[in-house]
TIDO-785297 format. One record per residue: residue number from 1; x, y, z of N, C-alpha, C, O in turn. Coordinates in steps of 0.001 Angstrom, whole numbers, always signed. Example, Ala and Ser with C-alpha at 12.3 -4.5 7.8 and 13.67 -1.06 7.14 Angstrom:
BEGIN
NODE  pos      nxx      nyy      nzz     caxx     cayy     cazz      cxx      cyy      czz      oxx      oyy      ozz
NODE    1   +13190    -5690    +7800   +12300    -4500    +7800   +13200    -3300    +7800   +14236    -3319    +8465
NODE    2   +12850    -2250    +7080   +13670    -1060    +7140   +12900      +30    +7870   +13409    +1138    +8039
***
This chain:
BEGIN
NODE  pos      nxx      nyy      nzz     caxx     cayy     cazz      cxx      cyy      czz      oxx      oyy      ozz
NODE    1    -4115  +200430   +11941    -2980  +201266   +11604    -1705  +200497   +11836    -1249  +200478   +12979
NODE    2    -1058  +199833   +10818     +147  +199066   +11000    +1315  +199890   +11428    +1272  +201110   +11269
NODE    3    +2343  +199316   +11955    +3552  +200018   +12378    +4742  +199103   +12110    +4585  +197892   +11954
NODE    4    +5908  +199685   +12059    +7107  +198904   +11853    +8199  +199318   +12834    +8220  +200454   +13308
NODE    5    +9075  +198422   +13124   +10059  +198768   +14124   +11202  +199627   +13632   +11772  +199317   +12586
NODE    6   +11560  +200658   +14306   +12626  +201475   +13892   +13980  +200715   +13843   +14338  +200023   +14796
NODE    7   +14702  +200850   +12754   +15883  +200050   +12665   +17024  +200362   +13569   +17898  +199535   +13827
NODE    8   +16997  +201659   +14078   +18170  +201961   +14965   +17844  +202568   +16417   +18710  +203036   +17156
NODE    9   +16512  +202497   +16713   +16084  +203018   +17980   +14904  +202180   +18508   +14167  +201561   +17741
NODE   10   +14747  +202183   +19874   +13580  +201432   +20439   +12286  +202136   +20179   +11584  +202465   +21135
NODE   11   +11930  +202382   +18971   +10718  +203073   +18562   +10011  +202324   +17496   +10544  +201411   +16865
NODE   12    +8748  +202749   +17304    +7906  +202174   +16211    +7529  +203271   +15286    +7210  +204379   +15716
NODE   13    +7561  +202984   +14027    +7108  +204021   +13018    +5718  +203665   +12501    +5548  +202589   +11927
NODE   14    +4731  +204515   +12682    +3465  +204161   +12232    +3241  +204644   +10759    +4058  +205371   +10194
NODE   15    +2093  +204203   +10171    +1830  +204467    +8709    +1770  +205988    +8484    +2119  +206452    +7399
NODE   16    +1338  +206770    +9480    +1176  +208229    +9298    +2437  +208963    +9547    +2448  +210193    +9587
NODE   17    +3573  +208196    +9725    +4873  +208863    +9909    +5187  +209098   +11376    +6331  +209414   +11704
NODE   18    +4282  +208965   +12213    +4427  +209257   +13733    +5215  +208136   +14327    +5016  +206951   +14060
NODE   19    +6155  +208602   +15180    +7057  +207656   +15894    +6519  +207512   +17319    +6059  +208494   +17902
NODE   20    +6571  +206304   +17888    +6079  +206034   +19180    +6860  +205020   +19874    +7524  +204214   +19222
NODE   21    +6829  +204998   +21193    +7456  +203954   +21996    +6713  +202592   +21868    +7211  +201538   +22264
NODE   22    +5570  +202682   +21326    +4678  +201438   +21306    +4222  +201108   +19833    +4124  +202005   +18996
NODE   23    +3954  +199827   +19556    +3503  +199381   +18289    +1950  +199637   +18152    +1277  +200061   +19092
NODE   24    +1469  +199360   +16981      -34  +199429   +16876     -637  +198212   +17534      +52  +197281   +17949
NODE   25    -1957  +198260   +17611    -2668  +197124   +18261    -2390  +195768   +17694    -2171  +194813   +18439
NODE   26    -2395  +195656   +16315    -2153  +194379   +15707     -813  +193863   +16010     -673  +192695   +16372
NODE   27     +218  +194695   +15878    +1608  +194283   +16209    +1657  +193946   +17632    +2257  +192913   +17931
NODE   28    +1142  +194622   +18526    +1158  +194374   +20003     +534  +192939   +20292    +1089  +192131   +21036
NODE   29     -609  +192707   +19672    -1203  +191401   +19867     -351  +190308   +19255     -251  +189220   +19822
NODE   30     +259  +190565   +18128    +1017  +189504   +17496    +2318  +189208   +18198    +2711  +188046   +18298
NODE   31    +2974  +190195   +18670    +4310  +190047   +19275    +4346  +190025   +20793    +5405  +189965   +21419
NODE   32    +3147  +190076   +21360    +3085  +189885   +22828    +3354  +191182   +23653    +3670  +191064   +24837
NODE   33    +3242  +192408   +23082    +3433  +193615   +23844    +2159  +193936   +24693    +1040  +193621   +24290
NODE   34    +2360  +194550   +25836    +1262  +194761   +26740     +680  +196172   +26469     -412  +196418   +26981
NODE   35    +1250  +197073   +25764     +794  +198381   +25457     +835  +198670   +23926    +1788  +198315   +23233
NODE   36     -213  +199310   +23451     -211  +199686   +22008     -574  +201210   +21879    -1043  +201880   +22799
NODE   37     -297  +201661   +20630     -574  +203107   +20464    -1221  +203218   +18991     -563  +202926   +17992
NODE   38    -2402  +203610   +18934    -3136  +203773   +17685    -3202  +205233   +17388    -3810  +205560   +16369
NODE   39    -2651  +206181   +18153    -2549  +207586   +17723    -3755  +208440   +18281    -3730  +209667   +18186
NODE   40    -4700  +207841   +18802    -5944  +208590   +19325    -5782  +208931   +20803    -5541  +208035   +21612
NODE   41    -5907  +210191   +21169    -5779  +210514   +22573    -7076  +210073   +23351    -8174  +210078   +22794
NODE   42    -6910  +209702   +24624    -7987  +209265   +25506    -9011  +210389   +25559    -8685  +211558   +25768
NODE   43   -10295  +209976   +25356   -11381  +211052   +25371   -11712  +211443   +26800   -12597  +212274   +27009
NODE   44   -11000  +210848   +27844   -11284  +211272   +29207   -10198  +212155   +29688   -10461  +213279   +30117
NODE   45    -8946  +211681   +29635    -7806  +212590   +30165    -7229  +213431   +29077    -6458  +214351   +29351
NODE   46    -7585  +213141   +27818    -7099  +213977   +26681    -5595  +214039   +26729    -5007  +215051   +26346
NODE   47    -4964  +212996   +27183    -3471  +213070   +27339    -2740  +211896   +26602    -2090  +212060   +25570
NODE   48    -2907  +210734   +27218    -2200  +209660   +26714    -2841  +208989   +25444    -4056  +208834   +25328
NODE   49    -1926  +208609   +24514    -2295  +207817   +23312    -2082  +206358   +23556    -2595  +205534   +22799
NODE   50    -1387  +206017   +24523    -1042  +204604   +24807    -2164  +203890   +25620    -2745  +204439   +26556
NODE   51    -2414  +202678   +25207    -3479  +201837   +25876    -2916  +200503   +26097    -2047  +200032   +25363
NODE   52    -3453  +199844   +27190    -3058  +198496   +27569    -3841  +197525   +26672    -5041  +197721   +26482
NODE   53    -3200  +196480   +26113    -3854  +195483   +25355    -4983  +194745   +26184    -6054  +194447   +25655
NODE   54    -4708  +194477   +27443    -5595  +193955   +28364    -6727  +195041   +28770    -6504  +195960   +29557
NODE   55    -7898  +194830   +28168    -8987  +195785   +28486    -9089  +197179   +27745   -10027  +197958   +27908
NODE   56    -7981  +197402   +26888    -8039  +198726   +26136    -8098  +199832   +27013    -8673  +200862   +26661
NODE   57    -7475  +199705   +28300    -7433  +200837   +29147    -6400  +201857   +28909    -5250  +201528   +28619
NODE   58    -6788  +203147   +29026    -5777  +204251   +28817    -4629  +204160   +29887    -4879  +203973   +31078
NODE   59    -3494  +204286   +29447    -2319  +204293   +30397    -2348  +205368   +31415    -2045  +205141   +32587
NODE   60    -2733  +206615   +30959    -2806  +207734   +31848    -3896  +207583   +32967    -3718  +207857   +34154
NODE   61    -5055  +207102   +32403    -6218  +206920   +33371    -5774  +205773   +34393    -5995  +205883   +35599
NODE   62    -5168  +204726   +33860    -4889  +203601   +34793    -3845  +204041   +35805    -3914  +203593   +36950
NODE   63    -2880  +204890   +35460    -1910  +205368   +36409    -2619  +206253   +37434    -2214  +206217   +38596
NODE   64    -3627  +207034   +37107    -4298  +207859   +38083    -5111  +206960   +38983    -5143  +207158   +40198
NODE   65    -5815  +205902   +38359    -6557  +205051   +39215    -5811  +204294   +40223    -6309  +204070   +41326
NODE   66    -4536  +203855   +39868    -3586  +203227   +40832    -3253  +204177   +41958    -3190  +203766   +43116
NODE   67    -3026  +205522   +41617    -2769  +206437   +42707    -3847  +206682   +43548    -3644  +206830   +44754
NODE   68    -5142  +206755   +43006    -6362  +206919   +43830    -6524  +205797   +44781    -6786  +205974   +45971
NODE   69    -6355  +204594   +44210    -6466  +203411   +45052    -5498  +203421   +46234    -5880  +203166   +47376
NODE   70    -4227  +203724   +45924    -3148  +203655   +47073    -3536  +204741   +48020    -3449  +204503   +49224
NODE   71    -3963  +205925   +47604    -4261  +207006   +48583    -5559  +206666   +49367    -5724  +207052   +50524
NODE   72    -6516  +205888   +48653    -7727  +205625   +49414    -7463  +204551   +50572    -8060  +204563   +51649
NODE   73    -6517  +203649   +50215    -6108  +202686   +51308    -5477  +203379   +52431    -5739  +203031   +53583
NODE   74    -4600  +204412   +52162    -3922  +205113   +53137    -4744  +206178   +53935    -4521  +206353   +55133
NODE   75    -5633  +206841   +53303    -6270  +207974   +53854    -7824  +207933   +53876    -8521  +208822   +54364
NODE   76    -8282  +206807   +53296    -9811  +206668   +53331   -10369  +207131   +51937    -9812  +207999   +51265
NODE   77   -11428  +206527   +51589   -11992  +206761   +50247   -12566  +208167   +50157   -12351  +208865   +49166
NODE   78   -13309  +208594   +51206   -14042  +209871   +51101   -13121  +211054   +51034   -13540  +212099   +50537
NODE   79   -11944  +210972   +51480   -11010  +212126   +51494   -10521  +212466   +50053   -10254  +213613   +49696
NODE   80   -10427  +211350   +49248    -9750  +211504   +47957   -10731  +211672   +46761   -10434  +212420   +45830
NODE   81   -11823  +211023   +46783   -12719  +211185   +45698   -14126  +211306   +46109   -14498  +210812   +47173
NODE   82   -14996  +211988   +45262   -16435  +212091   +45605   -17193  +211815   +44330   -16706  +212032   +43220
NODE   83   -18369  +211342   +44523   -19201  +210905   +43451   -20293  +212026   +43132   -21073  +212377   +44017
NODE   84   -20331  +212528   +41974   -21323  +213563   +41645   -22533  +212956   +40955   -23648  +213458   +41100
NODE   85   -22326  +211903   +40222   -23516  +211159   +39620   -23093  +209770   +39393   -21995  +209375   +39786
NODE   86   -23966  +208981   +38744   -23725  +207567   +38573   -22770  +207252   +37420   -22307  +206118   +37295
NODE   87   -22474  +208238   +36585   -21676  +207978   +35351   -20229  +208281   +35541   -19420  +207590   +34922
NODE   88   -19793  +209261   +36347   -18467  +209696   +36389   -18046  +210034   +37824   -18895  +210339   +38661
NODE   89   -16753  +209980   +38106   -16312  +210505   +39335   -15320  +211651   +39141   -14658  +211716   +38105
NODE   90   -15205  +212536   +40095   -14386  +213780   +39963   -13317  +213717   +41010   -13584  +213665   +42211
NODE   91   -12058  +213723   +40512   -10966  +213681   +41495   -10580  +215180   +41921    -9840  +215913   +41265
NODE   92   -11167  +215490   +43053   -11038  +216918   +43504    -9561  +217298   +43899    -9162  +218444   +43689
NODE   93    -8779  +216383   +44447    -7435  +216634   +44986    -6484  +217003   +43813    -5746  +217987   +43860
NODE   94    -6551  +216155   +42766    -5496  +216392   +41649    -6061  +217375   +40546    -5339  +218237   +40045
NODE   95    -7305  +217216   +40213    -7777  +217938   +38981    -8863  +218939   +39213    -9391  +219487   +38245
NODE   96    -9243  +219221   +40494   -10230  +220226   +40872   -11558  +220119   +40086   -11951  +221019   +39343
NODE   97   -12177  +219043   +40283   -13494  +218790   +39725   -13398  +218433   +38168   -14441  +218304   +37528
NODE   98   -12248  +218284   +37604   -12167  +218028   +36196   -12721  +216582   +35879   -12291  +215601   +36485
NODE   99   -13630  +216499   +34966   -14377  +215190   +34669   -13327  +214314   +34041   -12903  +214625   +32928
NODE  100   -12877  +213259   +34650   -11782  +212475   +34186   -12030  +210961   +33952   -11858  +210423   +32859
NODE  101   -12438  +210338   +35042   -12550  +208912   +35108   -13931  +208393   +34935   -14833  +208959   +35553
NODE  102   -14207  +207361   +34151   -15510  +206825   +34093   -15849  +205936   +35375   -14948  +205471   +36074
NODE  103   -17162  +205733   +35634   -17516  +205171   +36889   -16983  +203725   +37114   -16877  +203258   +38249
NODE  104   -16640  +203013   +35952   -16078  +201676   +36159   -14771  +201734   +36923   -14512  +200821   +37706
NODE  105   -13894  +202785   +36745   -12644  +202882   +37412   -12996  +203011   +39040   -12326  +202415   +39883
NODE  106   -14018  +203780   +39343   -14393  +203860   +40729   -14823  +202489   +41262   -14555  +202155   +42416
NODE  107   -15499  +201690   +40403   -15877  +200348   +40855   -14686  +199547   +41098   -14621  +198806   +42079
NODE  108   -13751  +199657   +40261   -12401  +198811   +40397   -11780  +199269   +41737   -11331  +198426   +42512
NODE  109   -11747  +200572   +42022   -11097  +201032   +43297   -11864  +200458   +44493   -11263  +199994   +45462
NODE  110   -13254  +200498   +44409   -13985  +200045   +45511   -13834  +198478   +45742   -13790  +197993   +46872
NODE  111   -13764  +197779   +44651   -13545  +196285   +44658   -12080  +195967   +45227   -11879  +195001   +45963
NODE  112   -11143  +196796   +44856    -9773  +196532   +45404    -9802  +196889   +46902    -9195  +196165   +47692
NODE  113   -10462  +197943   +47319   -10540  +198175   +48760   -11209  +197070   +49522   -10760  +196707   +50608
NODE  114   -12228  +196549   +49003   -12966  +195508   +49698   -12106  +194215   +49789   -12169  +193489   +50781
NODE  115   -11288  +193941   +48707   -10391  +192790   +48782    -9291  +193022   +49780    -8954  +192125   +50552
NODE  116    -8713  +194234   +49778    -7607  +194544   +50673    -8090  +194513   +52182    -7445  +193917   +53044
NODE  117    -9236  +195176   +52436    -9735  +195331   +53791   -10202  +194031   +54398   -10210  +193874   +55618
NODE  118   -10578  +193128   +53575   -11023  +191785   +54094    -9864  +191000   +54715   -10082  +190213   +55636
NODE  119    -8614  +191206   +54216    -7446  +190556   +54847    -6184  +191375   +54521    -5391  +190959   +53675
NODE  120    -5992  +192493   +55156    -4841  +193405   +54856    -3482  +192689   +54948    -2528  +193087   +54281
NODE  121    -3395  +191648   +55763    -2067  +191030   +55931    -1702  +190176   +54673     -536  +189825   +54495
NODE  122    -2584  +189880   +53900    -2407  +189060   +52667    -1972  +189875   +51526    -1565  +189311   +50511
NODE  123    -2022  +191124   +51604    -1755  +191960   +50483     -800  +193115   +50820     -702  +193558   +51965
NODE  124      -69  +193603   +49727     +692  +194909   +49867     +192  +195786   +48690     -276  +195313   +47655
NODE  125     +331  +197083   +48943     -128  +198057   +47932    +1072  +198808   +47542    +2054  +198970   +48266
NODE  126     +901  +199332   +46146    +1926  +200312   +45592    +1198  +201383   +44894      +58  +201201   +44468
NODE  127    +1839  +202514   +44765    +1211  +203722   +44181    +1228  +203774   +42720     +964  +204814   +42116
NODE  128    +1547  +202627   +42111    +1525  +202639   +40594     +940  +201264   +40052     +942  +200225   +40711
NODE  129     +469  +201390   +38838     -217  +200110   +38268     +826  +199081   +37979    +2030  +199334   +38002
NODE  130     +282  +197824   +37685    +1112  +196742   +37345    +1460  +196843   +35898    +1080  +197845   +35294
NODE  131    +2155  +195899   +35257    +2537  +196058   +33908    +1348  +195914   +33036    +1495  +196295   +31875
NODE  132     +281  +195469   +33358     -924  +195322   +32577    -1982  +196402   +32916    -3115  +196353   +32436
NODE  133    -1571  +197387   +33766    -2373  +198544   +34020    -3387  +198297   +35153    -4285  +199127   +35296
NODE  134    -3325  +197240   +35961    -4197  +197093   +37079    -3675  +197917   +38265    -2494  +198250   +38364
NODE  135    -4627  +198223   +39159    -4314  +198924   +40442    -3213  +198141   +41207    -3104  +196925   +41053
NODE  136    -2403  +198838   +42027    -1317  +198280   +42717    -1664  +197397   +43926    -1198  +197669   +45032
NODE  137    -2431  +196401   +43743    -2750  +195426   +44814    -2030  +194201   +44523    -2268  +193547   +43508
NODE  138    -1106  +193850   +45430     -246  +192601   +45200     -420  +191578   +46306     -624  +191957   +47459
NODE  139     -347  +190333   +46001     -474  +189285   +47006     +934  +188972   +47632    +1940  +189547   +47216
NODE  140     +971  +188146   +48529    +2144  +187872   +49265    +3299  +187230   +48418    +4458  +187199   +48832
NODE  141    +2917  +186730   +47231    +3913  +186188   +46296    +4479  +187328   +45455    +5371  +187098   +44638
NODE  142    +4001  +188510   +45629    +4534  +189705   +44835    +3977  +189870   +43454    +4515  +190577   +42602
NODE  143    +2781  +189128   +43254    +2105  +189195   +41923     +873  +190078   +42006     +230  +190152   +43053
NODE  144     +537  +190753   +40905     -635  +191507   +40937    -1820  +190616   +41226    -1930  +189541   +40637
NODE  145    -2680  +191008   +42080    -3791  +190262   +42459    -4764  +190004   +41275    -5286  +188903   +41099
NODE  146    -4985  +191108   +40454    -5914  +191022   +39368    -5321  +190099   +38266    -6037  +189290   +37676
NODE  147    -4063  +190233   +38016    -3472  +189383   +36989    -3429  +187982   +37406    -3597  +187082   +36583
NODE  148    -3197  +187738   +38734    -3123  +186320   +39267    -4567  +185682   +39177    -4661  +184471   +38975
NODE  149    -5627  +186422   +39315    -7015  +186016   +39258    -7526  +185877   +37809    -8568  +185262   +37583
NODE  150    -6826  +186425   +36865    -7356  +186397   +35467    -6610  +185316   +34632    -5380  +185287   +34614
NODE  151    -7323  +184488   +33989    -6696  +183395   +33209    -5851  +184118   +32058    -6285  +185031   +31356
NODE  152    -4617  +183578   +31984    -3621  +184210   +30992    -4121  +183856   +29575    -4456  +182707   +29286
NODE  153    -4158  +184853   +28727    -4480  +184623   +27303    -3263  +184280   +26459    -2339  +185079   +26303
NODE  154    -3289  +183110   +25940    -2132  +182579   +25180    -2082  +183245   +23756    -3111  +183411   +23099
NODE  155     -907  +183596   +23335     -712  +184023   +21928     -811  +182789   +20989     -744  +181651   +21454
NODE  156     -962  +183013   +19738    -1030  +181922   +18742     +152  +181038   +18770      +43  +179817   +18662
NODE  157    +1354  +181686   +18923    +2561  +180902   +18988    +2591  +180098   +20314    +3107  +178981   +20323
NODE  158    +2072  +180617   +21387    +2074  +179848   +22571    +1089  +178681   +22543    +1336  +177644   +23159
NODE  159      -31  +178848   +21827     -998  +177836   +21698     -396  +176637   +20817     -575  +175451   +21095
NODE  160     +314  +177084   +19759     +930  +176093   +19000    +2063  +175326   +19652    +2265  +174142   +19385
NODE  161    +2791  +176007   +20500    +3880  +175470   +21175    +3295  +174430   +22262    +3832  +173336   +22440
NODE  162    +2176  +174844   +22962    +1617  +173892   +23906    +1081  +172628   +23249    +1081  +171551   +23844
NODE  163     +608  +172786   +21968      -16  +171697   +21205    +1165  +170811   +20667     +900  +169686   +20244
NODE  164    +2361  +171239   +20667    +3466  +170489   +20105    +3598  +170718   +18599    +4281  +169939   +17934
NODE  165    +2976  +171749   +18036    +3146  +172130   +16601    +4418  +172728   +16324    +4998  +173341   +17219
NODE  166    +4914  +172615   +15175    +6222  +173164   +14762    +5978  +174643   +14102    +6875  +175485   +14070
NODE  167    +4729  +174853   +13606    +4472  +176113   +12965    +3079  +176652   +13407    +2222  +175903   +13876
NODE  168    +2895  +177993   +13232    +1554  +178591   +13507    +1333  +179610   +12460    +2291  +180018   +11803
NODE  169      +97  +180063   +12254     -228  +181118   +11261     -774  +182257   +12060    -1732  +182096   +12817
NODE  170     -139  +183478   +11891     -505  +184683   +12565    -1805  +185215   +11870    -2244  +184730   +10827
NODE  171    -2383  +186267   +12553    -3625  +186832   +11947    -3227  +188052   +11247    -4024  +188527   +10439
NODE  172    -2071  +188639   +11453    -1697  +189935   +10686     -501  +189659    +9788     +313  +188792   +10103
NODE  173     -383  +190339    +8734     +684  +190148    +7727    +2027  +190385    +8375    +2181  +191142    +9334
NODE  174    +3001  +189686    +7790    +4365  +189995    +8150    +4897  +191358    +7764    +4669  +191790    +6634
NODE  175    +5586  +192048    +8632    +6004  +193459    +8370    +7118  +193465    +7233    +7426  +194530    +6698
NODE  176    +7690  +192320    +6887    +8746  +192293    +5903    +8205  +191875    +4500    +8379  +192611    +3529
NODE  177    +7559  +190707    +4407    +7098  +190259    +3123    +5607  +190597    +2868    +5048  +190344    +1801
NODE  178    +4995  +191200    +3949    +3602  +191619    +3851    +2625  +190580    +3459    +1617  +190901    +2829
NODE  179    +2864  +189340    +3797    +1897  +188233    +3607    +1576  +187576    +4946    +2324  +187681    +5917
NODE  180     +444  +186901    +4955     +119  +186080    +6062     +533  +184641    +5783     -158  +183902    +5081
NODE  181    +1652  +184267    +6338    +2162  +182949    +6023    +2634  +182246    +7344    +2885  +182942    +8328
NODE  182    +2751  +180967    +7384    +3051  +180182    +8626    +4430  +180678    +9111    +5285  +181088    +8326
NODE  183    +4595  +180619   +10408    +5827  +180919   +11061    +6301  +179746   +11869    +5491  +178953   +12348
NODE  184    +7605  +179620   +12030    +8132  +178605   +12867    +7937  +178885   +14355    +8135  +180016   +14799
NODE  185    +7559  +177892   +15115    +7323  +178161   +16543    +8615  +178381   +17305    +8639  +179179   +18242
NODE  186    +9674  +177709   +16941   +10957  +177848   +17676   +11647  +179206   +17609   +12199  +179694   +18595
NODE  187   +11599  +179821   +16378   +12235  +181073   +16211   +11411  +182155   +15567   +11875  +183284   +15406
NODE  188   +10185  +181821   +15194    +9257  +182890   +14636    +9563  +183250   +13193    +9015  +184223   +12675
NODE  189   +10427  +182488   +12531   +10709  +182881   +11099    +9562  +182641   +10197    +8861  +181641   +10354
NODE  190    +9328  +183514    +9249    +8178  +183574    +8415    +8468  +182736    +7137    +9527  +182888    +6528
NODE  191    +7582  +181910    +6765    +7660  +181060    +5429    +7625  +181993    +4287    +8296  +181743    +3285
NODE  192    +6848  +183112    +4370    +6734  +184048    +3220    +8032  +184697    +2915    +8382  +184893    +1752
NODE  193    +8808  +185060    +4018   +10128  +185732    +3791   +11098  +184634    +3194   +11894  +184938    +2306
NODE  194   +11023  +183476    +3651   +11925  +182414    +3177   +11776  +182135    +1682   +12733  +181828     +972
NODE  195   +10476  +182264    +1231   +10264  +182032     -239   +10803  +183130    -1058   +11033  +182975    -2258
NODE  196   +11024  +184324     -385   +11530  +185371    -1230   +12973  +185582    -1237   +13579  +185859    -2273
NODE  197   +13575  +185447      -16   +15028  +185684     +155   +15692  +184437     +842   +15175  +183959    +1852
NODE  198   +16721  +183962     +353   +17477  +182797     +976   +17933  +183018    +2360   +18072  +182064    +3126
NODE  199   +18182  +184278    +2730   +18668  +184527    +4148   +17453  +185001    +5020   +17659  +185637    +6054
NODE  200   +16202  +184695    +4605   +15060  +184919    +5402   +14882  +186399    +5747   +14231  +186684    +6752
NODE  201   +15406  +187342    +4998   +15209  +188757    +5255   +14850  +189477    +3932   +15331  +189095    +2866
NODE  202   +14024  +190494    +4015   +13717  +191297    +2890   +14830  +192307    +2743   +14994  +193143    +3632
NODE  203   +15613  +192280    +1663   +16730  +193182    +1392   +16577  +193888      +41   +15724  +193529     -772
NODE  204   +17399  +194869     -171   +17365  +195479    -1493   +17661  +194463    -2566   +17122  +194545    -3670
NODE  205   +18484  +193536    -2265   +18841  +192484    -3355   +17634  +191490    -3596   +17282  +191157    -4728
NODE  206   +17081  +191084    -2534   +15888  +190202    -2705   +14704  +190883    -3430   +14002  +190250    -4220
NODE  207   +14501  +192174    -3146   +13570  +192908    -3837   +13814  +193015    -5351   +12928  +192833    -6186
NODE  208   +15129  +193335    -5645   +15524  +193391    -6962   +15336  +192080    -7729   +14837  +192069    -8854
NODE  209   +15739  +190997    -7110   +15652  +189735    -7728   +14086  +189302    -7907   +13725  +188685    -8909
NODE  210   +13276  +189633    -6973   +11861  +189314    -7139   +11176  +190146    -8180   +10436  +189637    -9022
NODE  211   +11428  +191430    -8117   +10676  +192403    -8987   +11317  +192459   -10389   +10601  +192743   -11350
NODE  212   +12554  +192216   -10546   +13235  +192348   -11800   +14005  +191004   -12237   +15227  +190989   -12385
NODE  213   +13210  +189911   -12427   +13872  +188614   -12675   +14707  +188580   -13887   +15630  +187768   -13958
NODE  214   +14441  +189441   -14895   +15047  +189418   -16191   +16088  +190563   -16356   +16714  +190711   -17406
NODE  215   +16240  +191352   -15289   +17203  +192506   -15390   +18523  +192007   -15626   +18851  +190910   -15173
NODE  216   +19407  +192801   -16376   +20788  +192502   -16601   +21649  +193595   -16017   +21484  +194769   -16350
NODE  217   +22561  +193219   -15154   +23492  +194144   -14616   +24769  +193418   -14351   +24789  +192407   -13649
NODE  218   +25875  +193943   -14926   +27201  +193218   -14770   +27713  +193284   -13404   +27242  +194078   -12590
NODE  219   +28702  +192443   -13113   +29308  +192215   -11828   +29911  +193562   -11237   +29655  +193943   -10094
NODE  220   +30685  +194205   -12068   +31380  +195431   -11650   +30331  +196497   -11282   +30468  +197097   -10217
NODE  221   +29380  +196748   -12024   +28348  +197716   -11820   +27514  +197376   -10569   +27123  +198267    -9814
NODE  222   +27246  +196057   -10362   +26403  +195705    -9201   +27313  +195956    -7967   +26793  +196501    -6993
NODE  223   +28603  +195616    -7920   +29512  +195822    -6821   +29589  +197314    -6446   +29532  +197683    -5273
NODE  224   +29722  +198169    -7499   +29795  +199548    -7365   +28587  +200196    -6708   +28678  +201134    -5917
NODE  225   +27473  +199639    -7084   +26148  +200124    -6594   +25845  +199530    -5119   +24849  +199889    -4491
NODE  226   +26714  +198658    -4646   +26443  +198149    -3329   +25665  +196829    -3312   +25443  +196289    -2228
NODE  227   +25247  +196292    -4434   +24483  +195002    -4455   +25408  +193864    -4264   +26603  +193909    -4553
NODE  228   +24764  +192786    -3735   +25469  +191545    -3489   +25219  +190535    -4603   +25861  +189485    -4615
NODE  229   +24310  +190810    -5542   +23992  +189931    -6638   +24108  +190708    -7961   +24032  +191937    -7999
NODE  230   +24293  +189942    -9030   +24280  +190475   -10369   +23693  +189396   -11344   +23503  +188241   -10964
NODE  231   +23416  +189821   -12614   +22853  +188926   -13615   +23292  +189362   -14948   +23103  +190515   -15335
NODE  232   +23908  +188411   -15702   +24510  +188744   -17022   +23475  +188201   -18055   +23532  +188629   -19208
NODE  233   +22589  +187336   -17725   +21682  +186650   -18627   +22268  +185465   -19420   +21594  +184784   -20194
NODE  234   +23535  +185279   -19173   +24259  +184010   -19735   +23929  +182814   -18883   +23674  +182926   -17684
NODE  235   +23941  +181641   -19541   +23665  +180418   -18888   +24915  +179984   -18016   +26076  +180174   -18379
NODE  236   +24531  +179351   -16770   +25624  +178694   -16035   +25769  +177302   -16551   +25133  +176928   -17536
NODE  237   +26618  +176506   -15882   +26854  +175159   -16387   +25677  +174286   -16302   +25668  +173245   -16959
NODE  238   +24693  +174604   -15563   +23365  +173847   -15461   +22321  +174470   -16313   +21192  +173983   -16256
NODE  239   +22554  +175520   -17127   +21629  +176099   -17952   +20756  +177177   -17396   +19811  +177649   -18029
NODE  240   +21139  +177592   -16064   +20359  +178658   -15485   +20811  +180061   -15998   +21980  +180274   -16321
NODE  241   +19844  +180993   -16056   +20238  +182439   -16408   +19826  +183297   -15246   +19357  +184428   -15374
NODE  242   +20034  +182684   -14098   +19444  +183385   -12884   +20549  +184345   -12313   +21596  +184563   -12923
NODE  243   +20244  +184894   -11120   +21081  +185824   -10489   +22262  +185105    -9913   +22200  +183912    -9618
NODE  244   +23346  +185840    -9753   +24614  +185220    -9182   +25152  +186074    -8015   +24884  +187276    -7992
NODE  245   +25848  +185546    -7108   +26453  +186343    -6069   +27650  +187005    -6525   +28459  +186351    -7182
NODE  246   +27886  +188329    -6239   +28985  +189187    -6572   +30246  +188579    -5992   +31278  +188556    -6662
NODE  247   +30190  +188089    -4770   +31355  +187686    -4031   +32031  +186385    -4621   +33252  +186229    -4622
NODE  248   +31114  +185447    -5132   +31699  +184197    -5671   +31362  +183899    -7100   +31967  +183015    -7706
NODE  249   +30364  +184649    -7686   +29966  +184356    -9054   +29060  +183172    -9134   +28723  +182754   -10242
NODE  250   +28632  +182584    -8004   +27915  +181305    -8017   +26492  +181570    -8401   +25932  +182576    -7965
NODE  251   +25877  +180736    -9186   +24419  +180810    -9510   +23572  +180535    -8333   +23785  +179523    -7665
NODE  252   +22607  +181377    -8024   +21794  +181271    -6846   +20898  +179985    -6986   +20702  +179249    -6019
NODE  253   +20358  +179743    -8236   +19514  +178599    -8445   +20296  +177341    -8265   +19720  +176362    -7790
NODE  254   +21488  +177279    -8583   +22284  +176055    -8395   +22512  +175835    -6868   +22478  +174697    -6398
NODE  255   +22743  +176933    -6099   +22888  +176759    -4660   +21580  +176271    -4019   +21612  +175575    -3004
NODE  256   +20458  +176624    -4593   +19212  +176119    -4008   +18887  +174762    -4520   +17858  +174203    -4140
NODE  257   +19722  +174188    -5380   +19422  +172829    -5802   +18337  +172635    -6797   +17742  +171565    -6926
NODE  258   +18072  +173821    -7576   +17077  +173854    -8641   +17587  +173408    -9933   +16846  +173388   -10916
***
């Protein structure tokens, strides 16, 4: 489910018309976001639609796991959670036996407790998860212990940058030109957009020039309609019958050196 950035707000607009604080999974992977939103509620907490890219963990469940871990360190594991079977744990304090978290979350809490209890002076704890959704166990450098112990996954752009390449090719289409084309490493500009519009952006003018190459619209009409380009069909001094800029009357093909 693709999504596009809202032009005037820190929101993402998904294909189904839904607005969210987070992009889709593909856009999150492409642009380096740590949380994505595919619109499906978690089948455990039935609340959050947002998930962490790292491990596809539900944001709501991760928040609860971090709180459980913090309280387990402070008050002991037995006081806060009990195990009814091998598949699930029931958090009696918060949700009164509501079946919420899978057993792997319990294993994460137990592993975190083992790490902390082995050397409490080397760690600090916080009642909330880190930016990647891990429990709040931090080393003396202030970094999440789980993140520090996990090799960092590089994006395609970072891999290209490390290799000294000037361009990289993404796995998902550009949200502007809708093509999978090489991008510049230094600024992320898309070659597909450059081939469509001289200012590297998809605009009403670039769409009109691309979709209607033989359209005729005079300068006055184009200006009144808010366009920046017009086309009379008459030849310029170099023989082009291409689009011209309203502001200067200059032939665009001439400016491109064609």
